N, CA, C and O of each residue as an XYZ file, in Angstrom:
424
protein
N       7.165     -6.496    -15.196
C       6.885     -7.214    -13.973
C       5.829     -6.438    -13.187
O       5.937     -5.221    -13.038
N       4.822     -7.127    -12.691
C       3.793     -6.491    -11.866
C       4.279     -6.322    -10.446
O       4.874     -7.228     -9.862
N       4.023     -5.172     -9.909
C       4.333     -4.874     -8.518
C       3.022     -4.619     -7.803
O       2.349     -3.618     -8.050
N       2.665     -5.531     -6.917
C       1.414     -5.400     -6.182
C       1.656     -5.642     -4.699
O       2.684     -6.191     -4.303
N       0.693     -5.222     -3.889
C       0.723     -5.496     -2.461
C      -0.728     -5.641     -2.001
O      -1.622     -4.943     -2.479
N      -0.934     -6.552     -1.075
C      -2.254     -6.754     -0.504
C      -2.389     -5.839      0.706
O      -1.515     -5.816      1.573
N      -3.477     -5.088      0.766
C      -3.731     -4.166      1.874
C      -5.017     -4.594      2.568
O      -6.049     -4.794      1.927
N      -4.938     -4.732      3.896
C      -6.109     -5.143      4.681
C      -6.285     -4.221      5.877
O      -5.325     -3.723      6.465
N      -7.555     -4.017      6.208
C      -7.883     -3.171      7.346
C      -9.242     -3.620      7.867
O     -10.180     -3.804      7.091
N      -9.345     -3.792      9.165
C     -10.625     -4.160      9.787
C     -10.994     -3.086     10.799
O     -10.141     -2.593     11.536
N     -12.284     -2.725     10.826
C     -12.750     -1.720     11.766
C     -14.213     -1.953     12.089
O     -14.931     -2.650     11.372
N     -14.628     -1.355     13.177
C     -16.017     -1.421     13.593
C     -16.556      0.001     13.633
O     -15.905      0.905     14.157
N     -17.754      0.197     13.075
C     -18.371      1.517     13.044
C     -19.875      1.360     13.156
O     -20.498      0.666     12.352
N     -20.458      2.010     14.162
C     -21.897      1.966     14.410
C     -22.424      0.535     14.488
O     -23.478      0.218     13.935
N     -21.681     -0.320     15.177
C     -22.111     -1.693     15.389
C     -21.884     -2.635     14.218
O     -22.246     -3.809     14.289
N     -21.292     -2.138     13.145
C     -21.004     -2.978     11.982
C     -19.496     -3.158     11.859
O     -18.721     -2.240     12.126
N     -19.098     -4.355     11.449
C     -17.689     -4.652     11.227
C     -17.400     -4.554      9.732
O     -18.128     -5.103      8.904
N     -16.345     -3.858      9.412
C     -15.909     -3.710      8.024
C     -14.542     -4.353      7.898
O     -13.634     -4.059      8.675
N     -14.398     -5.229      6.918
C     -13.116     -5.865      6.647
C     -12.742     -5.548      5.207
O     -13.258     -6.154      4.267
N     -11.849     -4.602      5.052
C     -11.422     -4.175      3.727
C     -10.188     -4.964      3.331
O      -9.277     -5.147      4.139
N     -10.155     -5.423      2.108
C      -9.061     -6.263      1.625
C      -8.940     -6.034      0.125
O      -9.888     -6.268     -0.625
N      -7.791     -5.584     -0.298
C      -7.614     -5.274     -1.713
C      -6.167     -5.505     -2.131
O      -5.241     -5.282     -1.351
N      -5.982     -5.953     -3.367
C      -4.643     -6.044     -3.949
C      -4.443     -4.775     -4.764
O      -5.210     -4.481     -5.681
N      -3.403     -4.032     -4.416
C      -3.155     -2.728     -5.033
C      -2.042     -2.844     -6.060
O      -0.968     -3.374     -5.776
N      -2.315     -2.335     -7.267
C      -1.326     -2.287     -8.339
C      -0.418     -1.090     -8.081
O      -0.810      0.051     -8.329
N       0.773     -1.338     -7.594
C       1.692     -0.263     -7.230
C       2.232      0.475     -8.446
O       2.545      1.662     -8.360
N       2.344     -0.216     -9.578
C       2.828      0.438    -10.786
C       1.871      1.556    -11.203
O       2.298      2.587    -11.722
N       0.581      1.341    -10.972
C      -0.420      2.354    -11.294
C      -0.388      3.531    -10.333
O      -0.966      4.581    -10.615
N       0.279      3.365     -9.208
C       0.372      4.431     -8.193
C       1.601      5.304     -8.378
O       1.704      6.369     -7.770
N       2.537      4.858     -9.217
C       3.752      5.644     -9.433
C       3.386      6.895    -10.207
O       2.753      6.824    -11.261
N       3.784      8.024     -9.687
C       3.485      9.290    -10.348
C       4.684     10.198    -10.312
O       5.749      9.832     -9.815
N       4.502     11.376    -10.839
C       5.592     12.336    -10.886
C       5.826     12.998     -9.536
O       6.911     13.522     -9.284
N       4.830     12.979     -8.672
C       4.942     13.710     -7.406
C       5.977     13.096     -6.472
O       6.582     13.807     -5.670
N       6.188     11.785     -6.565
C       7.121     11.124     -5.674
C       6.529     10.823     -4.312
O       7.171     10.178     -3.482
N       5.315     11.283     -4.076
C       4.663     11.043     -2.789
C       4.020      9.660     -2.777
O       3.565      9.158     -3.805
N       3.994      9.065     -1.603
C       3.339      7.760     -1.450
C       1.841      7.924     -1.699
O       1.263      8.958     -1.364
N       1.225      6.920     -2.278
C      -0.224      7.000     -2.495
C      -0.962      6.972     -1.160
O      -0.423      6.517     -0.151
N      -2.169      7.452     -1.166
C      -3.015      7.417      0.025
C      -3.687      6.043      0.044
O      -4.749      5.851     -0.549
N      -3.055      5.093      0.733
C      -3.558      3.726      0.748
C      -4.938      3.641      1.414
O      -5.763      2.819      1.016
N      -5.193      4.477      2.415
C      -6.518      4.489      3.038
C      -7.585      4.865      2.004
O      -8.655      4.258      1.943
N      -7.270      5.870      1.203
C      -8.218      6.309      0.187
C      -8.432      5.227     -0.880
O      -9.553      5.021     -1.345
N      -7.358      4.546     -1.261
C      -7.486      3.467     -2.247
C      -8.368      2.340     -1.718
O      -9.213      1.819     -2.445
N      -8.174      1.965     -0.457
C      -9.013      0.929      0.151
C     -10.472      1.377      0.232
O     -11.384      0.610     -0.076
N     -10.679      2.616      0.647
C     -12.041      3.145      0.768
C     -12.740      3.156     -0.587
O     -13.907      2.777     -0.690
N     -12.037      3.584     -1.613
C     -12.623      3.642     -2.954
C     -13.045      2.249     -3.417
O     -14.132      2.068     -3.967
N     -12.173      1.270     -3.188
C     -12.478     -0.110     -3.576
C     -13.719     -0.626     -2.849
O     -14.507     -1.382     -3.416
N     -13.890     -0.212     -1.585
C     -15.028     -0.664     -0.775
C     -16.273      0.212     -0.956
O     -17.319     -0.070     -0.372
N     -16.163      1.265     -1.759
C     -17.303      2.140     -1.984
C     -17.605      3.060     -0.804
O     -18.753      3.454     -0.600
N     -16.581      3.404     -0.030
C     -16.752      4.275      1.136
C     -16.481      5.724      0.726
O     -15.436      6.034      0.154
N     -17.423      6.592      1.022
C     -17.328      8.011      0.698
C     -16.203      8.657      1.513
O     -16.207      8.559      2.740
N     -15.240      9.316      0.853
C     -14.128      9.930      1.585
C     -14.552     11.127      2.441
O     -13.739     11.649      3.204
N     -15.803     11.571      2.331
C     -16.296     12.682      3.146
C     -17.253     12.199      4.229
O     -18.065     12.972      4.738
N     -17.157     10.916      4.580
C     -18.059     10.344      5.580
C     -17.348     10.130      6.911
O     -16.119     10.114      6.983
N     -18.152      9.965      7.966
C     -17.586      9.639      9.278
C     -16.908      8.273      9.239
O     -15.893      8.057      9.900
N     -17.474      7.357      8.464
C     -16.870      6.031      8.329
C     -15.441      6.148      7.798
O     -14.546      5.437      8.255
N     -15.232      7.034      6.845
C     -13.895      7.227      6.287
C     -12.933      7.780      7.350
O     -11.770      7.380      7.409
N     -13.425      8.693      8.179
C     -12.581      9.234      9.254
C     -12.136      8.134     10.209
O     -10.988      8.115     10.654
N     -13.050      7.217     10.521
C     -12.707      6.093     11.392
C     -11.708      5.179     10.682
O     -10.753      4.700     11.294
N     -11.929      4.946      9.411
C     -11.023      4.113      8.610
C      -9.603      4.681      8.636
O      -8.640      3.928      8.775
N      -9.467      6.001      8.504
C      -8.149      6.630      8.492
C      -7.405      6.470      9.818
O      -6.176      6.532      9.858
N      -8.148      6.268     10.887
C      -7.534      6.131     12.211
C      -6.972      4.728     12.448
O      -6.313      4.490     13.460
N      -7.223      3.808     11.534
C      -6.757      2.432     11.685
C      -5.554      2.170     10.779
O      -5.454      2.707      9.676
N      -4.658      1.344     11.268
C      -3.457      1.002     10.515
C      -3.768     -0.079      9.484
O      -4.508     -1.025      9.756
N      -3.194      0.078      8.309
C      -3.341     -0.908      7.243
C      -2.263     -1.969      7.405
O      -1.109     -1.655      7.700
N      -2.644     -3.223      7.211
C      -1.683     -4.324      7.237
C      -1.373     -4.711      5.794
O      -2.278     -4.992      5.009
N      -0.104     -4.722      5.458
C       0.335     -5.061      4.101
C       0.957     -6.449      4.087
O       1.628     -6.853      5.037
N       0.722     -7.181      2.980
C       1.285     -8.522      2.829
C       1.265     -8.919      1.356
O       0.800     -8.167      0.500
N       1.772    -10.095      1.085
C       1.696    -10.730     -0.233
C       2.166     -9.833     -1.382
O       1.526     -9.785     -2.432
N       3.269     -9.130     -1.185
C       3.815     -8.269     -2.234
C       4.385     -9.108     -3.374
O       4.810    -10.246     -3.175
N       4.386     -8.526     -4.568
C       4.963     -9.182     -5.746
C       5.945     -8.226     -6.418
O       5.916     -7.018     -6.181
N       6.811     -8.785     -7.258
C       7.775     -7.972     -7.994
C       8.819     -7.372     -7.071
O       9.185     -7.970     -6.059
N       9.301     -6.177     -7.428
C      10.311     -5.531     -6.597
C       9.715     -5.033     -5.277
O      10.456     -4.660     -4.367
N       8.396     -5.025     -5.170
C       7.726     -4.592     -3.935
C       7.981     -5.555     -2.780
O       7.772     -5.193     -1.622
N       8.423     -6.760     -3.072
C       8.660     -7.759     -2.022
C       9.641     -7.225     -0.977
O       9.436     -7.427      0.220
N      10.701     -6.548     -1.415
C      11.703     -6.009     -0.473
C      11.142     -4.900      0.400
O      11.702     -4.612      1.457
N      10.057     -4.274     -0.013
C       9.495     -3.123      0.696
C       8.399     -3.498      1.683
O       7.934     -2.652      2.447
N       7.992     -4.740      1.673
C       6.887     -5.194      2.516
C       7.445     -6.093      3.618
O       7.868     -7.221      3.366
N       7.436     -5.566      4.849
C       7.988     -6.311      5.982
C       7.123     -6.089      7.216
O       6.721     -4.965      7.517
N       6.849     -7.162      7.911
C       6.151     -7.099      9.204
C       4.847     -6.302      9.155
O       4.533     -5.558     10.083
N       4.096     -6.462      8.073
C       2.801     -5.798      7.956
C       2.863     -4.345      7.512
O       1.834     -3.675      7.422
N       4.056     -3.862      7.239
C       4.227     -2.463      6.820
C       4.766     -2.425      5.389
O       5.369     -3.382      4.905
N       4.528     -1.287      4.729
C       5.035     -1.109      3.376
C       5.849      0.175      3.314
O       5.368      1.243      3.691
N       7.094      0.062      2.832
C       8.017      1.193      2.743
C       8.003      1.722      1.305
O       8.671      1.175      0.427
N       7.236      2.789      1.078
C       7.077      3.342     -0.267
C       8.411      3.868     -0.813
O       8.710      3.683     -1.992
N       9.200      4.512      0.023
C      10.486      5.047     -0.420
C      11.395      3.924     -0.907
O      12.045      4.054     -1.945
N      11.442      2.831     -0.167
C      12.240      1.674     -0.573
C      11.735      1.126     -1.912
O      12.532      0.775     -2.782
N      10.426      1.057     -2.071
C       9.840      0.562     -3.317
C      10.246      1.448     -4.494
O      10.621      0.938     -5.549
N      10.174      2.759     -4.325
C      10.565      3.670     -5.409
C      12.040      3.505     -5.762
O      12.402      3.491     -6.939
N      12.890      3.379     -4.741
C      14.323      3.206     -4.990
C      14.599      1.894     -5.710
O      15.371      1.858     -6.668
N      13.970      0.816     -5.252
C      14.174     -0.488     -5.898
C      13.630     -0.473     -7.321
O      14.229     -1.055     -8.225
N      12.503      0.186     -7.518
C      11.926      0.279     -8.853
C      12.827      1.037     -9.804
O      12.988      0.644    -10.959
N      13.416      2.125     -9.325
C      14.329      2.906    -10.156
C      15.565      2.085    -10.512
O      16.024      2.111    -11.654
N      16.110      1.349     -9.522
C      17.269      0.491     -9.790
C      16.901     -0.605    -10.791
O      17.703     -0.951    -11.658
N      15.711     -1.140    -10.671
C      15.267     -2.204    -11.567
C      15.146     -1.682    -13.004
O      15.503     -2.375    -13.957
N      14.641     -0.461    -13.143
C      14.478      0.123    -14.485
C      15.829      0.445    -15.122
O      15.951      0.418    -16.346
N      16.847      0.748    -14.310
C      18.161      1.071    -14.858
C      19.068     -0.150    -14.962
O      20.185     -0.061    -15.471
N      18.581     -1.294    -14.475
C      19.365     -2.520    -14.588
C      20.209     -2.839    -13.374
O      20.840     -3.896    -13.346
N      20.252     -1.985    -12.372
C      21.020     -2.233    -11.151
C      20.084     -2.850    -10.123
O      19.681     -2.190     -9.166
N      19.742     -4.113    -10.324
C      18.749     -4.780     -9.501
C      19.251     -5.065     -8.091
O      18.471     -5.052     -7.138
N      20.546     -5.321     -7.955
C      21.042     -5.718     -6.642
C      20.924     -4.594     -5.622
O      20.320     -4.788     -4.568
N      21.483     -3.433     -5.908
C      21.403     -2.287     -5.014
C      21.897     -2.615     -3.619
O      22.340     -3.735     -3.368
N      21.828     -1.663     -2.712
C      22.268     -1.914     -1.340
C      21.275     -2.816     -0.623
O      20.076     -2.790     -0.902
N      21.792     -3.610      0.300
C      20.913     -4.504      1.043
C      20.180     -3.703      2.103
O      20.691     -2.700      2.602
N      19.004     -4.141      2.437
C      18.186     -3.450      3.422
C      18.530     -3.980      4.798
O      18.537     -5.192      5.013
N      18.818     -3.083      5.739
C      19.148     -3.481      7.099
C      17.865     -3.683      7.881
O      16.884     -2.964      7.694
N      17.890     -4.682      8.766
C      16.721     -4.957      9.609
C      16.889     -4.296     10.930
O      16.015     -4.402     11.790
């Protein structure tokens, strides 16, 4: 099953408006470190923005809006935010066959 999430961010820099929008493959972000991926860096890379630029610094200061999750990532995407820890837990339960797991409190 594919686990993806749409990440969007809009910003203005030096009189130009940048609207970054990308669908991120979360399965490709799972690693041994257990740390959440740097979503700002993933968006910047997709848009061709140099991570050592002033534009990137401005980009990092803006919040990313998440939506349109697929797979087990759906439970982790709420109100424009993405809960990486919840996604990892749900993914682990899904791989072991315990799909139901505890319900998420709002």
